[in-house]
C-alpha positions in Angstrom: -11.5 -6.9 -17.0 -11.5 -3.5 -15.1 -12.3 -5.2 -11.8 -9.4 -7.6 -12.3 -7.0 -4.7 -13.0 -8.1 -2.8 -9.8 -8.0 -6.0 -7.7 -4.4 -6.6 -8.7 -3.4 -3.0 -7.9 -4.6 -3.6 -4.3 -3.3 -7.2 -4.2 -0.4 -7.7 -6.6 -0.1 -11.3 -5.4 -3.4 -13.2 -5.6 -3.4 -16.7 -4.3 -5.9 -19.3 -5.4 -8.0 -19.0 -2.3 -8.7 -15.3 -2.9 -12.3 -14.4 -4.0 -11.0 -12.6 -7.1 -8.5 -15.2 -8.3 -10.9 -16.9 -10.8 -12.0 -13.5 -12.2 -8.4 -12.5 -12.8 -7.5 -15.9 -14.4 -10.5 -15.7 -16.8 -9.5 -12.3 -18.0 -5.8 -12.8 -17.7 -4.9 -12.1 -21.3 -6.7 -8.7 -21.4 -5.4 -7.7 -18.0 -1.8 -8.7 -19.0 -2.0 -6.6 -22.1 -3.3 -3.6 -20.2 -0.6 -3.6 -17.6 2.2 -4.3 -20.2 1.1 -1.5 -22.5 0.4 1.2 -19.9 2.6 0.4 -17.0 5.2 -2.0 -18.3 4.3 -4.5 -15.5 4.4 -8.2 -16.4 1.6 -10.5 -15.1 2.4 -14.1 -14.2 -0.5 -16.6 -14.0 0.3 -19.9 -12.2 -1.9 -22.7 -10.7 -1.5 -21.4 -7.1 -1.2 -17.6 -7.7 -1.3 -14.7 -10.0 1.5 -12.1 -9.6 1.6 -8.6 -11.0 5.2 -7.5 -10.7 4.8 -3.9 -9.9 7.9 -1.6 -10.2 7.5 2.1 -9.4 8.7 5.0 -7.3 5.8 4.3 -5.0 6.2 5.1 -1.3 3.4 2.8 -0.3 4.8 0.6 2.6 4.6 -3.1 3.2 2.0 -3.7 5.8 1.7 -6.0 8.8 -1.4 -8.1 9.4 -2.8 -5.3 11.5 -2.4 -2.9 8.5 0.5 -1.0 10.1 3.4 0.1 7.8 6.7 -1.8 8.1 9.5 0.2 9.8 13.2 0.2 8.9 13.9 -2.9 11.0 11.1 -5.0 9.5 12.3 -4.0 6.0 15.8 -5.1 6.9 14.6 -8.4 8.2 12.4 -8.9 5.1 15.4 -8.3 2.7 17.6 -10.7 4.7 14.9 -13.3 4.8 14.3 -13.1 1.0 18.0 -13.4 0.4 18.2 -16.4 2.6 15.2 -18.1 1.2 16.4 -17.8 -2.4 18.7 -20.7 -1.7 16.5 -22.7 0.6 13.7 -25.0 -0.6 12.4 -25.9 2.9 12.7 -24.1 6.2 11.1 -23.6 9.6 10.2 -20.4 11.4 12.9 -21.0 14.1 15.6 -21.8 11.5 14.9 -18.7 9.4 14.7 -16.4 12.5 18.0 -17.7 13.6 19.6 -17.3 10.2 18.5 -13.6 9.9 19.1 -12.9 13.6 15.4 -11.8 13.9 14.2 -10.0 17.0 10.6 -9.5 18.2 9.7 -7.8 14.9 10.4 -11.1 13.0 6.8 -12.3 13.6 5.5 -9.6 11.3 8.0 -10.4 8.6 7.3 -14.2 8.8 3.5 -13.5 8.6 4.1 -11.3 5.6 6.0 -14.1 3.8 3.3 -16.6 4.6 0.4 -14.3 3.6 2.1 -13.6 0.2 2.5 -17.4 -0.4 6.3 -17.2 -0.4 6.1 -19.7 2.4 3.6 -22.6 2.5 3.1 -24.8 5.5 3.8 -28.5 4.8 4.2 -31.3 7.4 5.5 -29.0 10.2 7.8 -27.1 7.9 7.5 -24.5 5.2 8.0 -24.9 1.5 9.7 -21.9 -0.2 8.5 -20.6 -3.5 11.9 -19.6 -4.9 10.5 -18.8 -8.4 8.1 -16.3 -6.8 11.0 -14.7 -4.8 13.0 -14.4 -8.1 10.1 -12.6 -9.8 9.5 -10.3 -6.9 13.1 -9.2 -6.6 14.0 -8.5 -10.2 15.3 -5.1 -11.0 12.8 -2.5 -12.1 13.0 -0.7 -15.4 12.5 3.1 -15.6 9.8 3.4 -18.3 6.2 4.6 -18.0 6.8 6.3 -14.7 3.8 8.6 -14.9 1.3 5.8 -15.5 2.8 3.8 -12.7 2.6 6.7 -10.3 -1.0 7.4 -11.2 -2.2 3.9 -10.4 0.1 3.4 -7.4 -0.1 6.8 -5.5 -3.1 8.4 -3.9 -2.5 11.6 -5.8 0.2 12.8 -8.3 1.2 16.4 -8.4 2.2 17.0 -12.1 1.5 19.3 -15.0 2.1 16.4 -17.5 -0.7 15.3 -19.8 -2.5 12.3 -18.3 -3.7 9.4 -20.5 -7.3 9.3 -19.3 -8.7 6.7 -21.7 -6.8 3.6 -20.3 -7.5 4.8 -16.8 -11.2 5.0 -17.5 -11.0 1.7 -19.2 -9.7 0.2 -16.0 -12.7 1.6 -14.1 -11.2 4.8 -12.6 -12.8 8.2 -12.5 -10.0 10.7 -13.3 -10.0 14.0 -11.4 -7.5 16.4 -13.0 -6.8 19.9 -11.8 -4.0 22.3 -12.5 -2.0 21.0 -9.6 -2.2 17.4 -10.4 -4.3 14.2 -10.8 -6.3 12.0 -8.4 -7.9 8.7 -9.4 -11.2 7.7 -7.8 -12.1 4.0 -7.6 -15.9 3.9 -7.1 -15.9 0.3 -5.8 -12.7 0.7 -3.7 -11.1 -2.4 -5.4 -7.7 -0.8 -6.1 -6.6 -0.1 -2.6 -6.5 -1.8 0.8 -6.7 1.6 2.6 -9.4 4.3 2.1 -9.8 7.9 3.0 -11.9 9.0 4.7 -11.9 5.8 6.8 -13.6 4.5 9.9 -10.7 4.3 12.3 -9.9 6.8 15.0 -6.8 8.1 13.2 -8.7 8.5 9.9 -11.6 10.4 11.5 -9.3 12.7 13.4 -7.3 13.2 10.3 -10.4 14.4 8.4 -11.2 16.8 11.3 -7.6 18.2 11.3 -7.6 19.1 7.6 -9.8 22.1 8.4 -7.3 23.4 10.9 -4.3 23.5 8.6 -1.8 25.0 8.4 -1.1 24.5 12.1 1.9 23.8 14.4 2.2 20.4 16.1 1.2 22.0 19.4 -1.9 23.5 17.8 -2.9 20.1 16.5 -2.3 18.5 19.9 -4.7 21.1 21.3 -7.3 20.3 18.7 -7.0 16.5 19.3 -7.2 17.1 23.0 -10.5 18.9 22.5 -11.8 16.0 20.4 -10.8 13.6 23.1 -12.7 15.5 25.7 -15.7 15.4 23.5 -15.5 11.7 22.3 -14.6 9.1 24.9 -13.3 6.6 22.3 -10.3 8.9 21.5 -9.1 8.7 25.1 -7.8 5.2 24.5 -4.7 6.7 22.8 -2.5 9.6 24.1 -3.1 12.9 22.4 0.4 12.9 21.0 0.1 9.4 19.5 -3.3 10.1 18.0 -2.1 13.3 16.5 0.9 11.7 14.9 -1.2 8.8 13.6 -3.6 11.2 12.0 -0.7 13.2 10.4 0.7 9.9 9.1 -2.6 9.0 7.4 -2.8 12.4 5.7 0.8 12.1 4.6 0.3 8.6 3.1 -2.6 10.0 1.0 -0.6 12.9 -0.3 -2.8 15.5 1.5 -0.2 17.2 3.7 3.4 17.9 4.1 5.4 18.9 7.2 7.9 21.7 7.4 9.6 21.6 10.7 6.9 21.8 13.4 4.2 23.0 11.0 1.8 20.8 9.0 0.5 22.3 5.7 -2.3 21.1 3.4 -1.4 20.1 -0.1 -3.8 20.9 -3.0 -5.6 17.6 -3.0 -6.7 18.3 0.6 -9.3 20.8 -0.8 -11.3 17.8 -2.0 -12.0 16.8 1.7 -12.1 20.1 3.5 -15.4 21.6 4.6 
């Protein structure tokens, strides 16, 4: 059961071709009970997909196929596309792009819709799963916010009492300190992004943690030194690589920026040398 819970946290929409689909279906009742009791999230099990309808205050972004966060324009197009598709049983890429006035960013939005089984190719067109759209776009309730944040955010800064038992039942190791709580997933099933990671931005981010607090210019200087030492980092400009590293640290709740200064948050101590 615990593997199924963590798989759904990383992939709230599992289609039938996913390796973990059968595991989740076999344990659906137990998994459904866990999410409803502790997070207030309903689980829908259908022939072609399993959907965990997550509702929270999470800041985790939608991602492109290249694992890059959606920007404002892509979110706008996604909302327009979902609104349009709610009333359309069949469409084509060209028709949908025209209806939402999509620009060059539309490809990422369309790929997102197809990857999440909202659109399915059929005889040169796309069938629209309007029931799935309805479930995805229902209004969220406001209950059980702490538990939702714990399973949805990299770290939660809180002095509230944390319910450890259900989290450990789901396979998490709970690290609680006076500043807040961090969940460790030993198998890495509950997330699509890990820290530390293997990419250039992730490795640079880990190195910069030991330099904080620091101004943007100081971080540029540090990244420039790394680029001189490691040829692979020269593929990206110093400014772009620095910002990418800061973005990684921000997504994982490890830093905050005040003006031109980046400061480490308490959870950063876990990774600093």
